[in-house]
C-alpha positions in Angstrom: 332.2 102.0 95.4 334.3 104.5 93.9 330.9 106.9 93.1 330.8 106.8 97.0 333.7 108.4 97.6 333.9 110.5 94.6 331.4 113.0 94.9 329.7 115.5 92.5 331.7 118.0 93.9 334.5 116.2 94.1 333.8 115.5 90.0 333.4 118.9 89.3 336.4 120.1 91.0 338.5 117.4 89.2 336.5 118.7 85.6 337.3 121.6 86.4 340.9 121.0 86.6 341.0 119.0 84.3 339.3 121.5 81.4 342.1 124.3 83.1 345.0 122.2 82.3 343.3 121.4 78.6 342.7 125.0 77.5 346.3 125.3 77.2 347.7 122.3 75.5 346.9 119.7 73.0 347.4 117.1 75.6 344.5 114.7 76.7 344.0 114.0 80.4 341.9 111.6 81.8 341.1 109.8 85.6 339.8 106.2 86.2 339.0 105.5 89.1 337.5 101.8 90.7 337.2 100.1 93.5 339.8 97.3 93.4 343.3 96.7 91.1 343.8 93.4 90.1 347.5 92.9 90.0 349.9 95.6 89.5 348.7 98.9 89.5 351.5 100.1 86.1 350.2 97.1 84.1 346.5 97.9 85.3 346.8 101.9 84.6 348.3 100.8 81.5 345.4 98.4 80.1 342.5 101.0 80.8 344.9 103.8 78.8 344.5 101.3 76.1 340.6 100.5 76.8 340.3 104.6 76.9 342.2 104.9 73.2 344.4 107.5 75.0 347.3 106.0 72.7 345.5 107.3 70.1 346.4 111.5 70.4 348.1 112.6 67.3 351.7 113.6 69.5 350.5 110.5 71.9 350.2 113.1 74.9 347.7 111.6 76.8 347.9 111.7 80.8 346.1 108.9 82.7 345.3 109.4 86.2 344.2 105.9 87.7 342.9 105.0 91.6 341.6 102.1 92.9 340.2 103.5 95.8 339.9 100.0 98.1 343.1 98.8 97.8 344.9 102.5 98.0 346.5 102.3 94.4 347.5 105.4 92.4 349.4 105.4 88.8 350.1 108.4 86.3 351.6 107.4 83.2 352.0 109.4 80.3 352.1 107.8 76.6 355.1 108.5 74.7 354.8 111.7 73.4 355.2 113.4 76.5 357.5 110.3 78.8 360.0 110.9 76.2 360.8 115.0 77.4 358.9 115.0 81.0 362.1 115.6 84.0 363.6 112.7 85.5 361.3 111.3 88.1 358.7 113.8 86.6 355.8 111.2 87.2 357.0 110.1 90.8 356.7 113.9 92.0 352.9 114.2 90.4 352.4 110.5 92.7 354.0 111.5 95.7 351.9 114.5 96.0 348.8 113.0 95.1 349.3 110.3 97.7 349.9 113.1 99.8 346.3 114.5 99.5 345.2 111.3 99.6 346.2 110.2 102.9 344.4 113.1 104.3 341.7 111.7 102.5 340.9 114.6 99.8 341.0 112.8 96.4 339.8 115.1 94.6 341.9 118.0 95.9 345.0 115.6 95.6 343.9 114.6 91.4 343.0 117.7 91.3 346.6 119.1 92.5 348.5 116.4 90.0 346.1 117.0 87.1 347.3 121.3 87.3 350.9 119.3 88.1 351.2 117.4 84.3 348.6 120.2 82.5 352.1 122.6 82.9 354.6 119.9 81.3 352.0 119.2 78.7 351.1 123.3 78.1 354.8 123.5 77.8 355.7 121.2 75.5 352.7 120.9 74.1 351.0 124.1 73.5 347.1 124.6 72.6 346.9 124.8 68.5 343.8 126.3 67.4 344.1 124.7 64.3 344.6 121.5 65.1 343.5 121.0 68.6 340.7 118.0 69.3 340.2 118.6 72.9 336.5 117.2 73.3 333.6 117.6 75.7 333.9 113.8 77.1 333.8 111.9 79.7 336.9 112.8 81.5 336.1 110.6 84.8 335.4 107.2 84.3 334.4 104.7 86.8 335.0 101.1 87.2 334.0 97.8 89.0 
């Protein structure tokens, strides 16, 4: 069960990283954790992205961190707006950094690091706009299974 692996302190660390990243951008960052990944990890991440309505950001700048703990699967998925402008291999670099932490059992630290990395690109290309920013308090971490 994902909630057994991601402790309340881990959730606080992840939420703090999301809050920090979203302070500087109009982008939306979410994390979804579940035990198992049925099928291809990118296909499942795309399904969760749609289920969470992350494609509905005005500038198409949502980023999802997807984790299937028991299956040791991870994906980071950006919407069309951010995908069009990030450097080549950007998502692969974030994935490698997150997985490096995961291999040491440091799930929250890995996710927080990846979230900060994504936040830097979001800040650069989609800076916070107080007139039009719609980031709101919500469940930035969701659990499946």
